[in-house]
Residue frames relative to the residue before (quaternion, step in Angstrom):
aa qw qx qy qz dx dy dz
M 1.0000 0.0000 0.0000 0.0000 0.00 0.00 0.00
K 0.6618 0.4984 -0.3110 0.4658 3.62 0.93 -0.87
K 0.6254 0.5428 -0.3366 0.4482 3.57 1.04 -0.73
Q 0.6479 0.5136 -0.3178 0.4642 3.59 0.99 -0.79
I 0.6427 0.5119 -0.3229 0.4696 3.59 1.01 -0.76
K 0.6408 0.5151 -0.3240 0.4682 3.59 1.00 -0.81
I 0.6466 0.5079 -0.3140 0.4747 3.58 0.97 -0.84
L 0.6449 0.5217 -0.3138 0.4621 3.59 0.97 -0.83
I 0.6671 0.4940 -0.2950 0.4732 3.58 0.92 -0.91
L 0.6616 0.4947 -0.3069 0.4726 3.58 0.92 -0.86
S 0.6314 0.5268 -0.3267 0.4658 3.59 1.02 -0.76
M 0.6589 0.5000 -0.3044 0.4723 3.57 0.95 -0.87
L 0.6453 0.5098 -0.3177 0.4719 3.60 0.99 -0.78
L 0.6459 0.5188 -0.3131 0.4643 3.56 1.00 -0.81
I 0.6477 0.5031 -0.3127 0.4791 3.58 0.97 -0.83
F 0.6440 0.5137 -0.3157 0.4708 3.58 0.96 -0.85
L 0.6534 0.5137 -0.3083 0.4627 3.58 0.95 -0.86
M 0.6498 0.5112 -0.3151 0.4660 3.59 0.97 -0.82
I 0.6458 0.5046 -0.3146 0.4789 3.60 0.99 -0.79
A 0.6504 0.5146 -0.3130 0.4629 3.59 0.96 -0.85
I 0.6477 0.5053 -0.3160 0.4746 3.60 0.96 -0.82
A 0.6495 0.5086 -0.3144 0.4697 3.60 0.95 -0.86
F 0.6402 0.5265 -0.3193 0.4594 3.60 0.99 -0.80
V 0.6723 0.4851 -0.2937 0.4759 3.60 0.86 -0.94
Y 0.6312 0.5326 -0.3217 0.4631 3.59 1.03 -0.83
W 0.6774 0.4893 -0.2967 0.4622 3.61 0.89 -0.90
I 0.6159 0.5333 -0.3396 0.4701 3.61 1.03 -0.74
K 0.6563 0.5069 -0.3049 0.4684 3.59 0.95 -0.86
I 0.6242 0.5319 -0.3303 0.4672 3.60 0.99 -0.84
L 0.6747 0.4924 -0.2927 0.4655 3.60 0.92 -0.90
Q 0.6320 0.5258 -0.3361 0.4595 3.59 0.99 -0.76
I 0.6561 0.4948 -0.3030 0.4826 3.58 0.98 -0.85
A 0.6538 0.5312 -0.3177 0.4353 3.59 0.91 -0.91
H 0.7329 0.4342 -0.2416 0.4646 3.59 0.86 -0.89
S 0.5494 0.6783 -0.3760 0.3110 3.60 1.20 -0.34
T 0.8082 0.0654 -0.0297 0.5845 3.64 1.01 -0.70
F 0.6307 -0.5217 0.4076 0.4048 3.55 -1.26 0.40
E 0.6593 0.5289 -0.3123 0.4335 3.57 0.89 -0.92
N 0.6579 0.5010 -0.3116 0.4680 3.58 0.96 -0.83
Y 0.6845 0.4733 -0.2934 0.4704 3.59 0.91 -0.88
Y 0.5657 0.5911 -0.3542 0.4529 3.55 1.17 -0.69
K 0.6963 0.4470 -0.2581 0.4987 3.58 0.89 -0.96
F 0.6326 0.5572 -0.3253 0.4283 3.59 0.97 -0.88
R 0.7182 0.4298 -0.2366 0.4933 3.59 1.04 -0.81
G 0.5195 -0.6789 0.3968 0.3343 3.60 1.25 -0.01
C 0.3017 0.7618 -0.5184 0.2449 3.57 1.12 0.59
T 0.1919 -0.7868 0.5786 0.0963 3.53 -1.11 0.76
D 0.7932 0.1774 -0.0907 0.5755 3.59 1.15 -0.59
L 0.3037 -0.7320 0.5839 0.1761 3.56 -0.89 0.98
I 0.2389 -0.7827 0.5623 0.1187 3.57 -0.76 1.04
N 0.7707 -0.1628 0.1681 0.5927 3.57 0.84 -1.03
K 0.0233 0.7978 -0.6021 0.0202 3.59 -1.08 0.72
T 0.0772 -0.7433 0.6627 0.0485 3.52 -1.14 0.83
D 0.7119 -0.4225 0.3170 0.4628 3.58 -1.23 -0.24
D 0.7745 0.3718 -0.1729 0.4817 3.60 1.16 -0.58
Y 0.8083 0.0461 -0.0240 0.5864 3.60 1.18 -0.30
G 0.0523 -0.7867 0.6130 0.0512 3.53 -1.30 0.20
F 0.2677 -0.7262 0.6079 0.1771 3.55 -1.27 0.49
C 0.0567 0.7888 -0.6107 0.0395 3.53 -1.02 0.80
Q 0.3746 -0.6992 0.5618 0.2348 3.52 -1.30 0.34
T 0.3656 -0.7345 0.5322 0.2088 3.56 -0.88 0.98
N 0.6744 -0.4975 0.3523 0.4166 3.56 -1.28 0.20
S 0.6442 0.4967 -0.3290 0.4796 3.61 1.23 -0.26
G 0.5992 -0.5897 0.3477 0.4151 3.59 1.30 -0.06
Q 0.5175 0.6439 -0.4147 0.3817 3.59 1.24 -0.15
I 0.2749 -0.7345 0.5968 0.1697 3.58 -1.02 0.83
I 0.0415 -0.8093 0.5856 -0.0167 3.56 -0.74 1.09
K 0.3263 -0.7117 0.5883 0.2022 3.52 -1.30 0.49
I 0.1499 -0.7650 0.6239 0.0549 3.54 -0.89 1.03
V 0.0860 -0.8246 0.5591 0.0010 3.58 -0.74 1.07
K 0.4051 -0.6860 0.5518 0.2466 3.54 -1.24 0.57
Y 0.0573 0.7852 -0.6104 0.0872 3.55 -0.82 1.04
E 0.8342 -0.0991 0.0038 0.5425 3.57 -0.59 1.21
N 0.6952 -0.5150 0.2395 0.4406 3.56 0.91 1.08
K 0.6414 0.4350 -0.3513 0.5253 3.58 1.17 0.55
W 0.3886 -0.7262 0.5262 0.2114 3.56 -1.18 0.59
F 0.0175 -0.8009 0.5960 -0.0550 3.54 -0.96 1.01
L 0.5547 -0.5297 0.5086 0.3913 3.50 -1.35 0.19
D 0.5094 -0.6509 0.4603 0.3240 3.60 -0.85 0.94
G 0.7753 0.2793 -0.2425 0.5120 3.56 -0.84 0.99
D 0.7111 0.4014 -0.2385 0.5257 3.58 1.29 -0.10
L 0.2764 0.7899 -0.5003 0.2223 3.54 1.11 0.72
P 0.4985 -0.6325 0.4819 0.3452 3.60 -1.07 0.59
S 0.2497 -0.7929 0.5401 0.1317 3.57 -0.86 0.92
G 0.3418 -0.7526 0.4976 0.2629 3.57 1.09 -0.57
Q 0.6653 0.4509 -0.2966 0.5158 3.55 1.29 0.25
F 0.5416 -0.5858 0.4855 0.3574 3.52 -1.30 0.31
P 0.5388 -0.6196 0.4422 0.3609 3.62 -1.00 0.63
D 0.4424 -0.6688 0.5312 0.2736 3.57 -1.20 0.60
W 0.0128 -0.8247 0.5647 -0.0294 3.58 -0.16 1.25
């Protein structure tokens, strides 16, 4: 019985560790994606650059959708998807 509890606890710790590693990995991927226009361009699946300035750019995704990427506080975001730092008004 004690052996089964130890195995259960170790299994739970392993699952928690795997989730924590995946979370840290995803945070790092997002930091890299938002760091430059080129990285965010690739992250969003853009295939064709339409127009780019120092503060924004338009590109076409592989599905044909045209999106606008904007610079906000030295990070790149999808236009309309900027971080607000506030709770939504529900």
